N, C-alpha and C positions, 0 to 999 in steps of 0.2 A: 520445380518447372517452376522458373524466375519470370514475374509475371512483369505489366509494364509499371518506372517508378509514379506513376499516378495512383497504384495499388497501397503506397504508404499513405499520400493525401487522405485515401479516402481513411483508410484505421483511423489516424490520428487525428482527425476531426470525429468520428463516432466513439472517440474516447473521449475528448478532450466535451463533449457535450454531456458526457456518461461525469467525466468529474465535475462536471459547473452542476451539477444537479447534486451529487452528493455534497460538494463544499458545500452547498446554500445553507445543509441540517446545523452542519458540525458547531456553527458558533454558542444555537438555541440548545441543543438536544440535552444538556445538562439541566438546561431551566427548566423546559417540560419534563423532564426525570421527577424534579426537582416538584414541581406544583402539582404532576400526579403522585407523588407517597408521600411529600404533606413535610420533606425530609432537609433536614440544610447542609450546608458544603459534604460536613467528613462523613454522618450519616448517610447522607445522599448519593455519595463518594462507591462504598460500598453496592449499589442497585444499578446507579453505571455503571461499572467493573463486570456484574453477570451480562447486564445489557448488552454492553461489546462482546463477552466473553461467545455468546450465545451468535451472534454474528461467527467470529471467529471458527466456530463449531462446525459449525453448516458449511464454510468452505470448507475443512478438512476434509468434511467426511463426503462431498460429493465432488470437489476439484478433480481428485485422478477419473470421477464417472463424465464432467464435461472437455475433461482435457481428451480423455479414450473414445468421445464421439465425438469428438469434430478427429481425430485420427482416421475412423470408421466411415464417417459420412459428409464432412466436409467441415471446415470454421465459418460461412456463413452462415447456415441454419442456427448452429450451437450460438452463436452470440445472437440470432437475430432473435431468439427466445428467450434468453435470458433477458434482453433490452426488454423483453415486449411483457416481462414478469417481474422485470421491476417499475413500470409506471404504476402494477397495484398492490408494489409495495408501501411505495411513498403517499398511496391514497387513502391504506390503511393506515398508515401511522399518522395521517393528516387529520383524519379523524376517530382516532382512539379513542375512548371516553376513560380508559383506564391503564396501569402499571402493563395490565395481563395482555392487554390490545398491543402496545408499542413492544411487548415481547414475540407476538405474532407478527410483526411488519418485520422486525430487525433479525427473526429467524430466513423469511422468505428471500430476505437482502440478502444474507450469507449464501446459502441456494443458488438462487438466484445472478450472485457474484462471477460471474466467467469472464466474465468483458476482460479485464486483465494475460486470465491466465489465455484464452485461446486468442487474443491479441498477440503475444509472446512467441506464441506456435506462429499463426500469421506472420507475423515478423522475417521469423528461420525461414518457410517458405519462400518468402521474395527475396529475400537478400543474400549476395554472397556472401563466404563466413567472414572474408577480413575486412568487411563493413557491419556485421553485425553488433558494434560494442556501439557509433554510433546511431544506427539503427536504433536500436533498444534505447536511448536515450532521450527518444521519439517521445515515449513512452512516459517517461519522467517530465518533458515538454507538456504532453498536455497536461500528465498532471501538477506544472506549474503552471501553464496557463491558466486550466481551472479555478485554480486556489490562489490565481489574482481576481478573478471576475467573483466565482462561486462563496467564497463566504465574506467577501465584501458585502454581497448582496444580501447573504441570508444574513450577516447585520442589518442592514435597516430594516428587511422585512421584519425580523426577528423584534422593532423596533414594535411593530405595528402589534403582531403577533406571536407569537413563538409557534404555533401550526401554520404561518404564509409558506415556510420555507418548506416546507414540503410538498404543499401546491404545487408551487414554485421548480420543484426538483420532479415532480409528476409530470410535469408541463416538458420541462424540456427533455426529461428520458425519453415520451412521446415524440416530439421529434428528434428524437434519436433516432428510435426504433424507424419512424416512416425511412427517416436520410439512408441508414444502414440498406432497409427494401430494397431502395432504388439505384446507390449508385453501389451497392458495398460487392465488389467482387470474389468469388470462390480463387482461392489462392492455391490450396492443395490438388495439385494433379491424382487423375484416377488412379495410376499405377503408383504412388508412394499413402497410398489409401491401405492400412493393414484391422485386420476380421477385432471385431471387440467379441473378448472374451471374459468369461463370470469374475477373471482371477485379476483381471483387469479393475473394474470395480470398488477392492478392496485399499482401504485410504492409506492401509497400512503396506501394500506389495507395493506401491507407486514408486516407494523406497529404495526399489531393490532394483530399479533403471542407474539411480545413485548410486549406489552401493558396488555396481560394477568396475569402477575405476576407484582406487585408494583414494587417488587428489581432489576427484572429486566428492568425496562423501568426507572427508577433513576441512572443503572447502564449503559446502551443504551444514554441515554444523557451523561453521566460522557463520554463514546468512544465516541460520537459526537462531545466533546467538545475538549478529546484529539488528535480526529483523524485531526479537524479544527484545532489546533498546529502545526498537522504534515504539513501539508498544505504551515503552513507557513514559513517551514522550506525548504519543496521540491520546494515550488513556486518562492524562492531566493537564493538560493542556492550557484545559478553558477552566478546569478545577483552580488552578492555581495559578495562574494572575486574576482569576474574578476573587482569591481570598488574599491575595499575597497584595498585588497592587488595587485591587476591586476594580478591574475594569468591566466594563459594560460591553454587550455581545458587539455591538458597532468596535470600540480597543480591536475585540478578541478577530472576529472580520479584518482588520485593517493589517493585524499582525501577520493572520493566515495569511491574508494577499498578498505579503510580503514575504513571506517564505515560497509561492506562487510563480512570484515576481523572479526570485533567486534563484530558485529552482527553473526555471526556463532556460536564462539565460545560461546559466550550469553545463545545460544540459541538450540546448540549443546550439549556444555559441563555445562556452570554454571546452569541454570534453573531445571537440575535434580540434583543438589546437592543445592542450595538453596530455594526453591517451599517448598521441606518435609520438610526442617531445620525450615522454618519461616514460614511455612503456608497458602496455599491458599490465603488467606484475605492479612495478611503482607506483600507480596510476591508484592500486587498489587501498596496497598501504599508505598511501597518500590521503586518501579519503577516508582511511579509519582516523588518522591521526587527527585530523580539524572536527570529524562527531566525535570523539575525546573530548578535543576544546569547544567544543558546541556546548555539551551538555553542564560541563564541569560552570561555560558561565552563566549557561541556567537556570544551576544550581544556587548560585552568588550573587547573583547579582541582587541587588537592596537595592534599587529604585524601578522603574517600570519602564522607563527611557532606554536602560541600560541592555534589554532583550533585542532593543532592535541590533544593533553594529554585535552583537552576539550571531542573534542570525543568517547576519550578512555570512560569520564565518561558518557558520556549521554548515548551511547549503552549500559552500565547496566541497562536502562530501559526498555530495551525486553523484561524485564521477567514479566513484567507486561499482556501486551498483550494473548498470548496464555494461562494465565494464568486466564484470563477473560474470554476468550470465551472456556474454558473447564470448570468453571464455570455454563457460562450458557445454555452450550451444556446440562449440566446435568437433565436439569429443562425441558429437551422435549424430545418424543419419537421421533422412531427412523425414523417414514416417515412423522416427521416434520421438522428433521435436514439442508434438504435442503430451506423450507420457511424459518425457524432460520440464515440462512446465506447469505439466500438472503436481507430480511431483513438487518444486519448490513452490510450489501456492498453497501444496497442500502442509509444506514443511513448517510456511509464514502462516498459513489461518493457524495449525498448529499453536504457533507465539499468539495465536490475535483470543485463543482460547486462556491463556497459563499467562499473558503476560495485563490485561487489563483487570484480571483479578487481583494478580500481583501488586500493580501501579495503584492499584486505586484503594485496597489495604491500609499499602504502606503510606501514601496518601494523608485516611482517616486516620488512620493512629499516629503518625505525627502531626496529626493538628487538630486532634480530640481529647477530650477533657482527661482523660487518662496515662497522659504521652507524659514523658517525665520529661521533655525537652522535645519546643518547637520548632520543627526541622520542614520547611514544606515541599523546599527543593529533592526532600530523600529519594524523590523517585527516578530524576536527575542523576544522583551521585549512584543511585544502581543501575543505570545505562551506560551510567562509561564507564564502571565497570564491568561490564558484559561485553560491550565494545572490545576493551584491553585484552579480555579474555577470546575475541573472537577475530582482532587481530594476530595475535598469537598463532590460531587455528591458523588460519587465512595464510601468514606467513611461509607452516613446514608447509603446506599445502601447494603454495607453487612453488618452493623447493623444488618439493616430489615432483608436479606434472612436469619444471623446466628439464627435467630426462628422461622424460618419455612420449614428449611433443615441439614442435617449435615455439619459439614464440610470435 
């Protein structure tokens, strides 16, 4: 059942406030970890990686449950409940007296991090198939705008205290929950709901819905490698720039704000122009190409200012993700969209377990005292290799899809 266009505005604003809350803590989280553990950048990187991995593990375990719950009871109650517990999560992290309490906060954040999973299904509910690539771009736009304001504010607040951004995030998340309670309508019609079964709660079983079509399974593997590469960047960006260029929280906040600005430009404006001109399949491959160029640029940049032009190039890769989601969503029925998006979120969450540990270990090793050669950009080199592999898989998947479905 298709809802009025205003529904997309509601979900966009809800996601925007959610991302703002998350974005303000990014510039200071490594600093808070270091203060609680007493470790330097190289040794502290391992603890930071484990902290990020806990978040990813919880998302992997709980995303299928939340996606299936939204298929049974509707998107609205699941989304609002996750937002309410997000407030609790940020308060725990703001007050954390030890690293163990910080882990508790990140675990809770992973469990309740359902907003994007359910939002993907929400968009599929209210958008016709031929417009889903553009509508999924709204999630990227919310992410982008949130990352314009969030990290910049987090950098400024972090200059006062590494805990101040967590209080700001708690306040924003509370506003988000209140906003959604009043204005967010339900998107899933009663006739499109499906019964909840124990099997649907298995995080591994959720992958079965992706395996139903060979080309979807191959594309899912490509998404997995792409997500693993993105974890290399997300897990080590602040560590890398602080180590190599001696950037402050404000510097990191501004750089992340630029990522947000470019992401918003690409996914609100350029994706609507480029995808129709290139075609969905070609847009995916072009996005992968920009990704590889960006990662290599990050790894090789010898001066801090060089990261900014590379960021602009790298952000053009944002046309790939929403286009892939649009292609995959067309393959499934309305009452399966929550399960499909939950399976994809589980896949990305699984990479969120492996990626931070792998990337921070590599960074720590190649910047530590025992390394034979200092290579701070090693996680980005790894990211480029992973994206090349993802591009090869995506090309094969798109060729197979072309023989079974219309473009």
